[in-house]
C-alpha positions in Angstrom: 177.0 120.7 83.7 173.8 119.1 82.4 175.9 116.1 81.1 177.3 115.5 84.5 173.9 115.7 86.1 172.5 113.1 83.5 175.6 110.9 84.1 175.0 111.1 87.9 171.3 110.2 87.6 172.2 107.2 85.3 174.9 106.0 87.8 172.4 106.2 90.7 169.8 104.4 88.6 172.2 101.6 87.7 173.3 101.3 91.3 169.7 101.0 92.6 169.0 98.4 89.9 172.0 96.3 90.9 171.0 96.5 94.6 167.5 95.4 93.9 168.8 92.4 91.9 171.0 91.3 94.8 168.1 91.7 97.3 165.9 89.4 95.3 165.5 86.1 97.1 165.4 82.6 95.8 161.9 81.2 95.5 161.5 78.5 98.2 158.8 76.7 96.3 158.9 75.6 92.7 156.1 76.7 90.3 154.4 73.3 90.6 154.6 73.4 94.4 153.0 76.8 94.4 150.2 75.5 92.2 149.7 72.6 94.6 149.5 74.9 97.6 146.9 77.0 95.8 144.9 73.9 94.9 144.9 72.7 98.5 142.2 74.7 100.1 141.8 72.7 103.4 144.5 73.5 105.9 145.6 69.9 106.5 146.0 69.3 102.8 148.0 72.5 102.4 150.3 71.5 105.3 150.7 68.1 103.5 152.0 70.1 100.5 154.4 72.1 102.6 155.7 68.9 104.3 156.2 67.2 100.9 158.0 70.3 99.6 160.4 70.3 102.6 161.0 66.5 102.2 161.9 67.0 98.6 164.7 69.4 99.6 165.8 67.0 102.2 165.9 64.3 99.6 168.3 66.5 97.5 170.4 67.3 100.5 170.8 63.6 101.3 171.8 62.9 97.7 168.8 60.9 96.5 167.9 62.8 93.4 167.3 60.1 90.9 163.7 58.8 90.6 164.2 55.1 90.9 160.7 53.8 91.7 157.4 54.0 90.0 156.1 56.3 92.8 159.1 58.6 92.4 158.4 59.0 88.7 154.7 59.7 89.5 155.8 62.3 92.1 158.1 63.9 89.5 155.2 64.3 87.1 153.0 66.0 89.7 155.6 67.9 91.7 158.1 68.7 88.9 161.9 68.4 89.1 163.6 68.2 92.4 164.8 71.7 93.5 168.4 72.6 92.9 170.8 74.6 95.0 173.6 74.5 97.6 173.0 72.9 100.9 172.6 76.3 102.5 170.0 77.3 99.9 168.1 74.1 100.4 168.1 74.4 104.2 166.9 78.0 103.8 164.2 76.8 101.5 163.1 74.3 104.2 163.1 77.0 106.8 161.0 79.3 104.6 158.6 76.5 103.8 158.1 75.8 107.5 157.6 79.5 108.1 154.9 79.6 105.4 153.2 76.6 107.0 153.2 78.4 110.4 151.7 81.5 108.7 149.0 79.4 107.2 148.1 77.8 110.5 148.1 81.2 112.2 145.9 82.6 109.5 143.3 79.9 110.0 143.5 80.2 113.7 142.9 84.0 113.5 139.7 83.4 111.5 138.4 80.4 113.4 140.4 79.3 116.5 138.1 76.3 117.0 138.8 74.8 113.6 139.6 71.1 114.2 142.1 71.2 111.3 144.4 73.5 113.3 145.4 70.8 115.8 145.5 68.1 113.2 147.7 70.2 110.9 150.1 71.3 113.7 150.6 67.8 115.0 151.3 66.6 111.5 153.8 69.4 110.9 155.5 68.8 114.3 155.9 65.1 113.4 157.5 66.1 110.0 159.8 68.6 111.8 161.0 66.0 114.1 161.9 63.7 111.2 163.5 66.6 109.2 165.6 67.9 112.1 166.8 64.4 113.0 168.1 63.9 109.5 169.7 67.4 109.4 171.3 67.3 112.8 174.6 65.7 111.7 174.8 68.2 108.8 174.1 71.1 111.0 177.0 70.2 113.4 179.3 69.9 110.4 178.4 73.3 108.9 181.3 75.6 108.4 180.2 78.2 105.9 178.5 81.3 107.4 175.6 81.1 105.0 175.0 77.5 105.9 175.3 78.1 109.7 172.8 80.9 109.4 170.4 78.7 107.4 170.5 76.0 110.0 169.9 78.6 112.8 166.9 79.9 111.0 165.6 76.4 110.4 166.1 75.5 114.1 164.2 78.6 115.2 161.2 77.7 113.0 161.3 74.1 114.1 161.4 75.1 117.8 158.4 77.4 117.2 156.4 74.5 115.7 157.3 72.0 118.4 156.5 74.5 121.2 153.1 75.2 119.6 152.4 71.5 119.2 153.3 70.8 122.8 150.7 73.4 123.9 147.9 71.6 122.1 145.4 69.6 124.1 145.5 65.9 123.6 143.7 64.8 120.4 140.2 63.6 120.8 139.5 59.9 120.5 137.1 58.6 117.9 134.5 57.8 120.6 134.4 61.3 121.9 134.2 62.7 118.4 131.3 60.4 117.6 129.3 61.4 120.7 129.5 65.1 119.8 
């Protein structure tokens, strides 16, 4: 009786361990990218890191993984190796990166809604989203795998949220107005 009880407890424990392992998600940022995000304290600089991280995944999706220029080699030193994964995983990474960028903008907005970096960062992010989505549109239409279709849908939702928020921004101030204030 006690042996059966111990066996049952062990089986339940192993089952929960295997479930936890399957629930673990892939990291959407590399260790170097995480470090760069931590270093970038200003919102606009942090958004630049998120944009570059998303562009790196787009570079892999488009098949351009070999550093062929001096700038590419310099980027590889600072940013680390290009991320690896299936197209679905890389698209999901981009969606999660955009989601994290949205969260960062929301956090700054909650603390200081008049922070001038909010509009600047959101406009920059919206511009990058337009570029990313334009490049991924043909791939999205050709997606057949359920995981890939789901990743494109998530990415599209995040992109739409960013573009809608950017469209609600007032026009950027001109340099003359800024100098007067």
